[in-house]
Every structure is written in structure tokens, then in C-alpha cells.
C-alpha positions in Angstrom: -7.0 -24.0 19.2 -7.2 -21.5 16.4 -8.3 -21.5 12.8 -5.5 -21.7 10.3 -4.3 -18.6 8.4 -4.0 -18.2 4.7 -2.9 -15.4 2.4 -2.9 -14.7 -1.3 -1.2 -11.7 -2.9 -0.5 -10.9 -6.5 1.3 -7.8 -7.7 1.7 -6.9 -11.4 3.7 -3.9 -12.4 3.7 -2.3 -15.9 6.3 0.3 -16.8 8.0 2.1 -19.6 10.9 4.5 -20.1 10.4 6.9 -23.0 13.3 9.1 -24.3 12.0 12.7 -24.7 13.7 15.5 -26.6 13.5 18.8 -24.7 15.3 22.0 -25.4 15.9 25.3 -23.7 12.7 26.6 -25.4 10.5 23.7 -24.1 8.0 24.6 -21.4 7.1 21.0 -20.4 6.0 17.6 -21.4 2.8 15.6 -20.7 1.9 11.9 -20.8 -1.7 10.6 -21.0 -2.8 7.1 -20.0 -5.9 5.1 -20.7 -6.9 2.8 -17.9 -10.0 0.5 -18.3 -10.4 -2.3 -15.8 -12.9 -4.2 -13.7 -12.4 -5.5 -10.3 -14.2 -7.1 -7.4 -13.5 -7.9 -3.8 -15.5 -9.5 -1.0 -14.6 -10.6 2.5 -17.0 -12.0 5.0 -16.5 -13.2 8.6 -18.3 -16.4 9.6 -19.1 -16.8 13.3 -17.7 -14.9 16.3 -14.9 -12.3 16.3 -14.3 -12.8 20.0 -11.7 -15.5 19.7 -8.7 -13.6 18.4 -5.7 -15.1 20.3 -3.2 -12.9 22.1 0.5 -13.9 22.0 3.0 -12.6 24.6 6.7 -12.2 24.5 9.0 -11.5 27.5 12.6 -10.5 27.7 14.8 -9.8 30.7 18.4 -8.7 30.8 21.0 -7.3 33.4 22.6 -4.0 32.4 25.1 -4.0 35.3 23.1 -2.2 37.8 19.5 -3.4 37.4 17.4 -6.1 35.8 15.2 -4.8 33.0 12.1 -6.7 32.0 9.7 -6.0 29.2 6.6 -7.8 28.0 4.7 -7.4 24.8 1.2 -8.6 24.1 -0.1 -8.6 20.5 -2.9 -10.0 18.4 -3.8 -9.5 14.7 -6.9 -11.3 13.3 -8.7 -10.5 10.1 -10.7 -11.5 7.0 -9.7 -9.0 4.4 -9.5 -8.5 0.7 -8.4 -5.5 -1.4 -7.7 -4.3 -4.9 -5.3 -1.5 -5.8 -4.5 0.1 -9.1 -2.0 3.0 -8.9 -0.3 4.9 -11.7 2.6 7.3 -11.4 5.2 9.0 -13.6 8.4 11.0 -13.4 10.8 12.8 -15.7 14.5 12.5 -15.3 17.4 14.6 -16.7 19.9 11.7 -17.3 22.7 14.2 -17.9 22.4 15.7 -14.4 20.4 13.1 -12.5 17.7 15.7 -11.7 14.1 14.4 -11.3 11.0 16.3 -12.2 7.7 15.4 -10.5 4.4 16.1 -12.0 1.0 17.7 -11.5 -1.9 15.6 -12.9 -5.5 15.7 -14.0 -8.0 12.9 -13.6 -7.9 10.0 -11.2 -4.5 8.3 -10.9 -5.3 5.6 -8.4 -8.2 3.3 -7.5 -8.8 0.9 -4.7 -11.3 -0.9 -2.5 -11.1 -2.9 0.6 -13.6 -5.2 2.3 -13.6 -7.3 5.5 -12.9 -7.0 9.2 -9.8 -6.6 11.3 -9.1 -6.8 15.0 -5.8 -6.0 16.6 -4.5 -5.8 20.2 -1.4 -4.3 21.7 0.0 -4.1 25.3 3.4 -3.3 26.7 5.1 -3.1 30.1 8.7 -2.3 31.0 10.0 -2.3 34.6 13.3 -2.3 36.5 14.3 -4.2 39.6 16.5 -1.4 41.0 14.3 1.3 42.8 16.6 4.0 41.4 15.1 3.2 38.0 11.5 2.9 38.9 10.9 6.4 37.6 11.3 4.8 34.1 8.8 2.0 34.6 6.2 2.1 31.9 2.9 0.3 31.2 0.5 0.5 28.3 -2.6 -1.4 29.2 -3.9 -3.7 26.4 -6.5 -2.3 24.1 -8.3 -3.6 21.0 -8.8 -1.8 17.7 -11.5 -3.1 15.5 -12.3 -2.0 12.0 -14.9 -3.0 9.4 -14.2 -2.2 5.8 -17.6 -3.3 4.5 -18.8 -6.0 2.2 -17.0 -5.0 -1.0 -18.5 -5.3 -4.4 -17.8 -5.1 -8.2 -16.4 -1.9 -9.7 -15.1 -0.6 -13.0 -12.4 1.9 -14.0 -12.5 4.0 -17.1 -10.0 6.9 -16.8 -7.6 8.9 -18.9 -5.2 10.6 -16.4 -2.6 13.0 -17.7 0.7 13.9 -16.0 2.3 17.3 -16.6 6.0 18.1 -16.1 6.8 21.8 -16.3 10.2 23.4 -15.8 13.4 24.8 -17.3 15.2 22.4 -19.6 18.6 22.4 -21.3 19.3 21.7 -25.0 21.6 18.7 -25.4 20.6 17.1 -22.1 19.1 13.6 -22.2 15.6 13.3 -20.7 13.6 10.1 -20.0 10.0 9.8 -19.0 9.1 7.0 -16.7 5.5 5.7 -16.4 4.4 2.9 -14.1 1.1 1.2 -13.2 0.9 -1.0 -10.1 -1.8 -3.6 -9.9 -2.4 -5.5 -6.7 -4.9 -8.0 -5.4 -4.7 -9.3 -1.8 -6.8 -11.7 0.3 -6.1 -12.9 3.8 -7.9 -15.0 6.4 -6.1 -15.0 9.8 -7.7 -16.8 12.8 -11.2 -15.6 12.1 -13.4 -18.0 10.1 -14.5 -16.5 6.8 -13.9 -16.1 3.1 -12.0 -13.5 1.2 -11.7 -13.0 -2.6 -10.3 -10.3 -4.9 -10.1 -10.2 -8.7 -8.8 -7.7 -11.2 -9.0 -7.7 -15.0 -7.0 -5.0 -16.8 -6.0 -7.0 -19.9 -8.9 -8.8 -21.6 -12.6 -8.2 -22.6 -11.8 -4.7 -23.6 -9.8 -3.8 -20.5 -6.4 -2.3 -20.9 -3.7 -0.1 -19.4 -2.0 2.0 -22.1 0.0 5.0 -22.8 -2.0 7.0 -25.3 0.0 10.1 -25.8 3.2 12.1 -25.1 3.3 15.8 -25.9 6.2 18.3 -25.7 5.1 21.9 -25.4 
């Protein structure tokens, strides 16, 4: 018997495409964002972490000269929550299709994870024909356990700026792409526990805005 699994995942993307006029005398263009947000995550295991069930899969087939058998053993159990906020930008020359990638100042991504995970993997492969025994393989099962901590409440208040420097051509069409990815995720798989993640980037003074574009 095992504890039921449940998962909640919400992804919200914000993005904009801004036409930018650049000429052969332009050195570059910059875009500045304002990101103000609050988020919280918590994930706690209740009870033992010793009961993570291992599932096995076996396959056998004949290749004309030997039987080949392989067996996998795997387990993945967790109580986990995380919050991610990630911004990125690019500049594209729509005339040629060329992309420009930026340098940046200030923090451009923020995240936190909490909880506990346990995973297991084992694999064996063997042949019935002694001529193939040289290729027999065995990876004994091993566990990987990781604790992300208890989480907590955090705030973001940042004004990252992306800079695109290069050589530009008069008469070409340029577009600036800006995106902000927001993700909250919680999962309880086999282990008993609670997981919760929240993100506010739109109300109570929180926001994710483009505050300036400058050609230089």
C-alpha cells in the first residue's frame, strides 16, 4: 500500500515584442524591467521516509543469436514545493533573422525550493549466449536523498537591465523580445506530507513591468 500522489503546477508567462529603430550609427539598445513580488513555499514530510516503493520493469528479446534481458528498478518519492521567477530578453533583426543576446546587470531570476526527495535506480543487462557475456552489465541499486530545507517567505524588488551591443544596419527591422516566466509547483508523491507554494506579482503593490527602452 502507498500514499496517493498529488501535484499542482501553475505557469504564467508575460511577454512583449517591441519594435526598435536602430541605424548604422547605433551602438546598442537596453531594456529595463521592474520586478516587485512576494512568494512563499513550504514542504514538510510527516512520518517515515523509509517506505518509498521501488518498481521494476523487465524486457527480453531474441536478436537471432542470443536472448537479451534487461531489468530496470526505479523509485521517486518526494514532498516538494518551489517558486521560480525568471526574466530574459533578446533582440532580433527581422530582416536577416539574426538574434542578438544580451549582457545584464542586476538579478534576472529568483527561486526557492523546499522539501525532501528520495530516488532510486538500478539496472542489469545480460545475454544468454556466452559469446556475448563480455557485454553483460550491472548497476547495483543506489538511493539518492536530498533535503531542500523548510522554505519560507521572501520578497523580490529588482530592476534588471539587459544590454544589446553590436553592429546594426539602417533600414533593417529590429524587434526587442522581453519575457518573464512565473512558476509555482507543489508535489506530494508517496511520502506523507504537505507542500504549498504561492506567488503574488500583480496586486498589493507587486508588479512586473518594462520601465524603459533606450537606444544609444
